[in-house]
C-alpha distance (Angstrom), angle and dihedral (degrees) to the residues before:
residue distance angle dihedral
M1 . . .
V2 3.77 . .
R3 3.79 127.1 .
L4 3.77 125.9 -152.4
S5 3.77 120.1 -113.1
E6 3.79 118.5 -129.3
E7 3.82 88.5 -106.8
L8 3.81 92.5 55.8
R9 3.82 91.8 43.8
A10 3.80 89.1 56.2
I11 3.81 91.2 49.9
L12 3.80 92.5 48.7
K13 3.81 94.1 49.9
K14 3.80 86.4 75.1
P15 3.83 118.3 74.3
L16 3.81 113.4 -95.6
G17 3.80 92.9 -148.8
K18 3.77 146.6 12.8
T19 3.79 112.5 -34.5
G20 3.77 120.8 -151.3
T21 3.76 144.8 110.0
L22 3.76 124.5 -39.9
E23 3.80 88.9 -110.1
Q24 3.81 91.4 55.0
A25 3.81 90.9 49.1
I26 3.81 91.6 48.6
S27 3.79 90.9 49.4
S28 3.82 91.7 50.7
A29 3.81 91.1 47.0
K30 3.81 96.1 54.0
G31 3.80 111.0 139.8
K32 3.81 93.4 9.9
K33 3.78 132.8 104.4
I34 3.79 110.3 -105.0
I35 3.78 121.6 -139.6
A36 3.81 103.4 -165.8
V37 3.80 119.3 -164.8
G38 3.79 118.5 -168.4
D39 3.78 135.0 42.2
Q40 3.79 95.8 -106.9
V41 3.81 94.8 49.0
V42 3.81 92.7 46.8
F43 3.82 91.1 46.6
A44 3.82 92.7 47.2
L45 3.81 91.6 50.8
L46 3.81 91.8 48.1
S47 3.81 89.4 48.7
K48 3.81 88.3 56.8
G49 3.80 91.5 50.6
I50 3.80 94.5 -103.2
R51 3.79 117.2 128.7
P52 3.81 109.5 -159.8
H53 3.80 117.8 -130.5
V54 3.82 85.7 -128.3
A55 3.81 124.8 19.6
V56 3.81 119.6 -167.2
F57 3.79 120.2 -173.1
D58 3.81 143.2 149.2
F59 3.82 103.4 -165.6
R60 3.81 89.3 -107.9
T61 3.77 135.5 100.0
L62 3.78 123.9 -171.0
R63 3.84 87.1 -4.3
N64 3.82 92.0 -59.5
P65 3.80 129.2 102.2
V66 3.80 113.0 -87.5
D67 3.76 120.8 -112.3
M68 3.82 112.0 -79.8
A69 3.82 91.0 -116.2
V70 3.82 90.4 57.0
R71 3.80 92.4 47.7
A72 3.80 92.7 46.8
R73 3.82 91.8 51.0
L74 3.81 93.3 48.2
E75 3.82 92.0 47.2
K76 3.82 90.4 48.9
E77 3.81 94.8 47.2
Y78 3.80 95.7 42.4
P79 3.83 109.5 30.1
D80 3.81 93.1 152.0
S81 3.80 100.6 44.4
D82 3.75 119.8 160.4
R83 3.81 109.5 -112.6
V84 3.76 132.0 -145.4
R85 3.79 134.6 170.4
N86 3.78 114.7 -125.9
P87 3.82 123.2 164.8
A88 3.79 124.1 -143.7
G89 3.80 112.4 -82.6
G90 3.79 93.7 15.4
I91 3.77 143.1 88.8
T92 3.79 117.1 -144.4
R93 3.76 129.3 -150.9
G94 3.81 88.4 -117.1
L95 3.80 91.4 59.8
V96 3.80 91.9 47.0
L97 3.81 91.2 50.2
V98 3.81 98.4 47.1
A99 3.82 97.3 43.0
P100 3.85 97.7 74.1
I101 3.81 91.4 47.6
L102 3.80 92.0 51.1
A103 3.81 92.2 43.5
R104 3.81 89.0 54.4
D105 3.82 100.8 38.9
G106 3.79 103.9 24.3
G107 3.77 127.1 -130.7
A108 3.76 140.1 119.1
L109 3.78 136.5 -64.8
L110 3.78 123.9 -155.9
V111 3.78 107.9 -160.3
E112 3.77 116.3 -152.5
G113 3.78 100.6 -149.9
E114 3.79 116.4 12.0
E115 3.79 129.3 -16.2
D116 3.82 99.7 -169.2
L117 3.80 96.5 101.5
A118 3.80 91.4 47.6
A119 3.81 85.3 82.3
L120 3.81 89.6 63.6
V121 3.80 91.2 51.9
F122 3.81 94.4 47.9
I123 3.81 93.4 44.1
S124 3.79 91.5 52.0
I125 3.83 93.0 52.2
M126 3.81 102.8 34.4
K127 3.77 116.2 128.2
K128 3.78 133.3 -145.6
G129 3.78 112.2 -64.3
C130 3.81 94.9 33.2
V131 3.79 135.8 101.0
V132 3.78 131.1 -169.5
M133 3.80 120.9 -138.9
Y134 3.78 125.8 -170.3
G135 3.78 135.9 160.0
Q136 3.79 122.9 -103.6
P137 3.82 108.7 -158.0
G138 3.78 111.6 -115.6
E139 3.81 92.7 2.0
G140 3.81 109.7 65.1
V141 3.77 134.6 -120.9
V142 3.79 121.6 -16.6
L143 3.80 117.5 -145.9
I144 3.80 121.5 -163.2
E145 3.79 120.1 -170.8
E146 3.79 125.5 -157.9
D147 3.80 96.0 -107.0
S148 3.79 97.7 41.2
E149 3.78 132.5 119.0
G150 3.82 86.7 -116.5
K151 3.80 90.7 62.0
K152 3.81 91.0 48.5
L153 3.80 90.3 50.8
A154 3.82 92.0 46.7
K155 3.81 90.8 51.9
K156 3.80 90.3 49.1
I157 3.82 91.6 50.5
A158 3.82 91.4 45.1
G159 3.80 88.0 53.0
K160 3.81 92.0 50.4
L161 3.80 89.0 50.6
G162 3.81 92.3 49.8
L163 3.80 93.3 -124.8
A164 3.81 92.2 154.8
S165 3.79 89.4 57.9
L166 3.81 89.9 50.8
S167 3.79 90.4 58.6
D168 3.80 91.7 43.4
S169 3.80 93.7 53.2
L170 3.80 96.7 85.3
């Protein structure tokens, strides 16, 4: 497992992509596979009839349990989610190993712990034709496209954290 330094935490507190409304993000994502990170973003997409290619959630929002309606919808939509443990402020080997499989095949990931840093992992590995969406508290939905500066920054941070070596350490 890797832990973020204070310097990297400060960098990641800022959105890695375009921030706007859910509708703006959906419009920009037309024709692309959506990797949605965060209970509220996944729920909002499902509520609009959009099933993300990958859904990542932890049944928490702003460190509190999600509303029961959100949890019930996620459990109904994704009864057979992959599961991984991932503590707050860290990225585990399990998360690094399952992310490329989900990005390729689609599906859902229930994170036991905190899913926030899963966005970094998925952004750093996303392929052409994909976008990553995640919520930025108080600001809206962040959209990262495959050729964006946010992806370049995520790859740089992933490199500093040695995430490739985590996946290679089998």
